C-alpha positions as CSV (number, residue, x, y, z in Angstrom):
1,M,36.7,29.8,17.9
2,Q,36.8,26.0,18.1
3,T,39.0,24.4,15.5
4,R,37.5,21.5,13.6
5,P,39.2,18.1,13.9
6,H,41.2,17.1,10.8
7,L,39.9,14.2,8.6
8,D,41.6,12.5,5.7
9,I,39.1,11.2,3.2
10,L,40.2,8.4,0.8
11,L,37.9,8.6,-2.2
12,C,37.6,5.2,-3.9
13,A,37.8,5.1,-7.7
14,P,36.1,3.6,-9.6
15,R,32.8,4.3,-7.8
16,G,29.3,5.3,-8.7
17,F,27.6,4.9,-12.1
18,C,28.6,2.1,-14.4
19,A,27.9,2.0,-18.2
20,G,24.8,-0.1,-17.8
21,V,23.2,2.3,-15.2
22,D,24.2,5.3,-17.3
23,R,22.5,3.8,-20.4
24,A,19.3,2.8,-18.5
25,I,18.8,6.3,-17.1
26,Q,19.6,7.9,-20.5
27,I,16.9,5.7,-22.1
28,V,14.2,7.0,-19.8
29,E,15.4,10.6,-20.1
30,L,15.6,10.5,-23.9
31,A,12.2,8.8,-24.1
32,L,10.7,11.6,-22.0
33,E,12.4,14.1,-24.3
34,K,11.2,12.5,-27.5
35,Y,7.7,11.2,-26.6
36,G,6.8,13.4,-23.6
37,A,5.3,12.3,-20.3
38,P,4.3,9.8,-19.2
39,V,6.9,7.2,-19.9
40,Y,6.1,4.0,-18.0
41,V,9.0,2.1,-16.4
42,R,8.6,-1.5,-15.2
43,H,10.4,-1.7,-11.8
44,A,12.8,0.9,-10.5
45,I,15.0,1.6,-13.6
46,V,18.1,1.2,-11.3
47,H,18.1,0.6,-7.5
48,N,18.6,4.2,-6.3
49,K,15.9,6.3,-4.7
50,Y,17.4,9.7,-5.7
51,V,17.5,8.6,-9.4
52,V,14.0,7.1,-9.4
53,D,12.5,10.2,-7.6
54,G,14.3,12.5,-10.1
55,L,12.9,10.6,-13.1
56,R,9.4,10.5,-11.5
57,D,9.6,14.3,-11.2
58,K,10.3,14.5,-15.0
59,G,7.2,12.4,-15.8
60,A,8.3,8.7,-15.5
61,V,5.7,6.5,-14.0
62,F,7.0,3.4,-12.2
63,V,5.1,0.2,-12.0
64,E,5.9,-3.3,-10.9
65,E,3.9,-5.2,-13.6
66,L,2.6,-4.3,-17.0
67,D,-1.0,-4.9,-15.9
68,E,-0.8,-1.7,-13.9
69,I,-0.4,0.3,-17.2
70,P,-3.5,1.4,-19.0
71,D,-3.9,0.9,-22.7
72,T,-1.6,3.6,-24.0
73,E,0.7,4.5,-26.9
74,A,3.2,5.9,-24.3
75,P,6.6,4.1,-24.2
76,V,7.2,1.4,-21.6
77,V,10.8,0.9,-20.4
78,F,12.2,-2.4,-19.0
79,S,14.6,-1.8,-16.1
80,A,18.4,-2.4,-16.2
81,H,18.0,-5.6,-14.3
82,G,16.4,-7.5,-17.2
83,V,13.0,-9.2,-17.4
84,P,11.6,-12.7,-17.9
85,K,10.8,-13.5,-21.5
86,S,7.1,-13.4,-20.6
87,V,7.2,-9.6,-20.1
88,P,8.1,-8.6,-23.7
89,A,5.8,-11.3,-24.9
90,D,2.9,-9.8,-22.9
91,A,3.9,-6.3,-24.1
92,K,3.6,-7.4,-27.7
93,T,0.3,-9.0,-27.1
94,R,-1.0,-5.7,-25.8
95,N,0.7,-3.8,-28.7
96,M,2.8,-1.8,-26.3
97,F,5.7,0.3,-27.6
98,F,8.6,-0.9,-25.3
99,L,12.2,0.0,-24.9
100,D,14.6,-2.5,-23.3
101,A,17.1,-0.9,-20.8
102,T,18.5,-4.3,-19.7
103,C,22.2,-3.9,-19.1
104,P,24.1,-5.6,-22.0
105,L,26.1,-7.6,-19.4
106,V,22.9,-9.0,-17.9
107,S,21.7,-9.8,-21.5
108,K,25.0,-11.7,-21.9
109,V,24.1,-13.9,-19.0
110,H,20.7,-14.5,-20.6
111,V,22.3,-15.6,-23.8
112,E,24.7,-17.9,-21.9
113,A,21.8,-19.6,-20.1
114,Q,19.9,-20.1,-23.3
115,R,23.0,-21.6,-25.0
116,H,23.6,-24.0,-22.1
117,F,20.0,-25.0,-22.3
118,A,20.1,-25.6,-26.0
119,E,23.2,-27.8,-25.5
120,G,21.2,-30.0,-23.0
121,H,22.8,-28.7,-19.8
122,E,21.1,-28.4,-16.5
123,I,21.8,-24.9,-15.3
124,V,22.8,-23.6,-11.8
125,L,22.3,-19.8,-11.3
126,I,24.4,-18.3,-8.5
127,G,22.4,-15.3,-7.1
128,H,20.0,-13.9,-4.6
129,K,16.5,-15.2,-4.5
130,G,13.9,-12.6,-5.5
131,H,16.4,-10.1,-7.0
132,P,14.9,-8.8,-10.2
133,E,18.0,-9.8,-12.2
134,V,17.7,-13.4,-10.9
135,V,13.9,-13.4,-11.7
136,G,14.8,-12.1,-15.2
137,T,17.5,-14.7,-15.8
138,M,15.4,-17.6,-14.6
139,G,12.5,-16.4,-16.7
140,Q,14.5,-16.9,-19.9
141,L,13.9,-20.6,-19.8
142,P,11.1,-23.0,-19.0
143,P,10.2,-23.5,-15.3
144,G,12.7,-26.0,-13.6
145,A,15.4,-25.5,-16.2
146,I,17.5,-23.3,-13.8
147,S,18.2,-24.1,-10.1
148,L,19.2,-21.2,-7.8
149,V,22.2,-21.5,-5.5
150,E,22.7,-18.7,-3.0
151,T,25.4,-20.1,-0.7
152,V,28.2,-22.6,-0.3
153,A,25.8,-24.7,1.8
154,D,23.3,-24.6,-1.1
155,A,26.1,-25.8,-3.5
156,M,27.0,-28.6,-1.1
157,A,23.3,-29.7,-0.9
158,F,22.5,-29.4,-4.6
159,T,21.5,-32.6,-6.3
160,P,21.6,-32.5,-10.1
161,K,19.7,-34.8,-12.4
162,N,22.9,-35.6,-14.2
163,P,26.3,-34.3,-12.7
164,D,27.9,-34.7,-16.2
165,T,25.6,-32.2,-17.9
166,L,25.8,-29.2,-15.5
167,A,26.6,-25.6,-16.3
168,F,26.5,-22.4,-14.1
169,V,25.9,-18.7,-14.7
170,T,25.9,-16.0,-12.0
171,Q,24.1,-12.7,-11.1
172,T,26.3,-9.8,-12.2
173,T,26.3,-7.9,-8.9
174,L,27.6,-10.5,-6.4
175,S,30.5,-10.5,-4.1
176,V,33.5,-11.7,-6.1
177,D,34.9,-13.6,-3.1
178,D,31.7,-15.2,-2.1
179,T,31.0,-16.3,-5.7
180,R,34.4,-17.8,-6.0
181,E,33.8,-19.9,-3.0
182,I,30.5,-21.2,-4.3
183,V,31.9,-21.9,-7.8
184,T,34.8,-23.8,-6.1
185,A,32.4,-25.9,-4.1
186,L,30.4,-26.8,-7.3
187,Q,33.6,-27.6,-9.2
188,V,34.9,-29.8,-6.5
189,R,31.6,-31.7,-6.4
190,F,31.0,-31.7,-10.1
191,P,34.3,-31.5,-12.0
192,A,32.6,-31.6,-15.4
193,I,30.5,-28.4,-14.7
194,N,30.6,-25.8,-17.5
195,G,31.2,-22.2,-16.6
196,P,30.9,-18.9,-18.6
197,H,33.5,-18.1,-21.2
198,K,34.1,-14.9,-19.4
199,E,33.2,-14.2,-15.8
200,D,29.5,-13.1,-15.3
201,I,30.2,-10.7,-12.4
202,C,30.4,-7.4,-14.3
203,Y,33.5,-5.3,-14.6
204,A,31.9,-2.5,-12.5
205,T,31.1,-4.7,-9.6
206,T,34.6,-6.2,-9.6
207,N,36.3,-2.8,-9.9
208,R,34.3,-1.2,-7.1
209,Q,35.0,-4.1,-4.8
210,E,38.7,-4.0,-5.6
211,A,38.8,-0.3,-4.8
212,I,37.1,-0.9,-1.5
213,K,39.6,-3.6,-0.6
214,S,42.5,-1.2,-1.3
215,V,41.1,1.5,1.0
216,A,39.3,-0.4,3.8
217,P,42.4,-1.5,5.8
218,E,43.7,2.0,6.0
219,V,40.6,3.9,7.3
220,D,38.7,4.1,10.6
221,A,35.3,4.1,8.9
222,M,33.8,3.6,5.4
223,I,30.7,5.1,3.8
224,V,29.2,3.5,0.7
225,V,26.7,5.8,-1.0
226,G,23.8,3.7,-2.3
227,S,20.2,2.6,-1.6
228,P,19.4,-0.4,0.6
229,N,17.8,-2.3,-2.3
230,S,21.0,-2.1,-4.4
231,S,22.7,-5.4,-4.4
232,N,26.1,-4.1,-5.6
233,S,26.0,-1.4,-2.9
234,L,25.3,-3.8,-0.1
235,R,28.1,-6.0,-1.3
236,L,30.5,-3.1,-1.1
237,V,29.7,-2.7,2.6
238,E,30.3,-6.4,3.2
239,V,33.6,-6.2,1.3
240,A,34.8,-3.2,3.4
241,E,34.0,-5.1,6.7
242,R,35.8,-8.2,5.5
243,S,38.8,-6.1,4.4
244,G,39.3,-4.7,7.9
245,C,37.0,-1.8,8.3
246,K,34.5,-2.7,10.9
247,R,32.7,0.7,10.8
248,A,31.3,0.4,7.3
249,M,27.8,1.7,6.5
250,L,25.5,2.3,3.6
251,V,23.8,5.7,3.3
252,D,21.3,6.8,0.7
253,R,22.5,10.4,1.0
254,A,24.1,12.8,3.5
255,S,20.9,13.3,5.5
256,D,21.0,9.6,6.5
257,I,24.4,9.8,8.2
258,D,24.4,8.7,11.8
259,W,27.1,11.1,13.1
260,S,27.5,9.2,16.4
261,R,29.2,6.4,14.5
262,F,32.0,8.7,13.3
263,E,33.2,10.1,16.6
264,G,36.9,10.1,16.9
265,I,37.8,9.0,13.3
266,K,40.9,10.3,11.6
267,R,40.5,8.6,8.2
268,L,37.4,7.9,6.2
269,G,36.8,5.9,3.1
270,V,34.1,6.9,0.6
271,S,32.7,4.9,-2.3
272,A,29.4,4.6,-4.1
273,G,27.5,1.7,-5.6
274,A,27.1,1.4,-9.4
275,S,23.6,3.0,-9.3
276,A,24.5,6.0,-7.1
277,P,25.1,9.4,-8.8
278,E,28.2,11.4,-8.1
279,Q,26.3,14.4,-6.7
280,L,25.3,12.3,-3.7
281,V,29.0,11.5,-3.1
282,D,29.7,15.3,-3.3
283,E,26.9,15.9,-0.8
284,V,28.4,13.4,1.7
285,I,31.9,14.9,1.4
286,E,30.4,18.4,1.9
287,A,28.5,17.2,5.0
288,F,31.9,16.1,6.5
289,A,33.5,19.4,5.4
290,Q,30.9,21.1,7.6
291,R,32.2,19.2,10.7
292,Y,35.9,18.5,9.9
293,D,38.9,20.1,8.3
294,I,39.0,17.6,5.4
295,R,41.7,16.6,3.0
296,V,40.5,14.5,0.1
297,E,42.7,12.0,-1.7
298,A,41.6,9.9,-4.7
299,R,42.6,6.2,-4.5
300,V,42.4,4.9,-8.1
301,T,42.7,1.2,-8.7
302,A,41.3,0.9,-12.2
303,R,40.2,3.1,-15.2
304,E,36.8,2.6,-16.9
305,N,36.0,3.8,-20.4
306,I,33.1,1.5,-21.3
307,A,29.9,2.8,-22.9
308,F,26.9,0.9,-24.3
309,N,24.7,1.9,-27.2
310,I,21.2,3.0,-26.6
311,P,18.2,1.6,-28.5
312,R,18.0,2.6,-32.2
313,E,14.7,4.4,-31.6
314,L,16.4,7.0,-29.4
315,R,19.7,7.5,-31.2
316,S,18.7,10.7,-33.0
317,M,17.7,12.2,-29.6
318,E,21.2,11.2,-28.2
319,V,22.9,13.2,-30.9
320,Q,20.6,16.3,-30.2
321,S,21.3,16.1,-26.5
322,A,25.1,16.0,-27.1
323,R,24.9,19.3,-29.0
């Protein structure tokens, strides 16, 4: 009988679901429990195919815009990424019953942008064009009030109306290191620029990137479990590569693993984006256990104990589910 090669797996922690993702999924599940199917969800509730497919199987109906929803008394949930102000306004005009699953840390960025605008600042948003979180943040204010900066080159080319009345906010799921470089470029050019009281990149993004940085230099390959439309998952792959692991790859689940890329490895790092459930991590580890004699070691770089309240309309359901 052929012996399987040995493989050490370094399991990054923290990984996987953050408090905002957990809350958003819970809102859809509790709404389905309380009101029955269908529950309409504007945009993917979180950027993970497995999660979205699972909720669809339970009766969630995913749409990109409200005009795809018929006149209905069924609940409509706004995704964790946040929405422009025009969306709830439109929902109210149509007398829709809506539940807002926007992550509270994204809502914090919305409030900051509104505060800067009220104080007469011209606002720079550091983020990725077209990402729903960026669309939502820019949609908090009138057109033209926020300028998007994606790179250091953008920051160097940006021309404000008045360099003395500038402020910046950021998308919550960016690379910490990239964002630092962009902020530094803006601060060098515009020393009077106002920043957030507390960093906008969320705790979960930061913690998952730090865990990857700890593990990446020690492994031959790295797997990040997450969907290709997940910004924070894509950033984890980039962080792994920059931290010394050249064979870093994103997989939605175990069936997506390209085994040819893992030939000859002795040490593997495993992490998961903030929207990827733990059962998919377990699935990946089990797939390696079928091919290797594995030893799993957790590498813990931070502890997380954050939880966010769900909307008032669903709190009685939350108590029943906990019983």
